[in-house]
Steps between C-alpha positions, in 0.01 A plus 500: 500500500519248223282193468748279695484724805848650461552867446620576146820666622596183691520311169729764352712508816547122480604519132741784578654301789549196277662715232749644750578149624565389142734792439691428819531135396760604243739586782656822379224706665552336839877554505663826598589691184865593530536639150508878506383557144207739479154340460637146534226407749233616252664293228503190720134552588405539134693185402359302793143597418551415136649159578219426746235592242676280244503215751126539565413506130708193412398291803 
């Protein structure tokens, strides 16, 4: 346990949950992907994560 009384993995779990919420905020990850191109879902996830990281750094 850390000094605040929370287990260390709870802090990482919270950060991970907030990251997923930020990626879903973009919208393309919450919609059904109808494009049949190979690896399009991986591309959308990569772009969403990059845009979310850019948003966090510039905010």
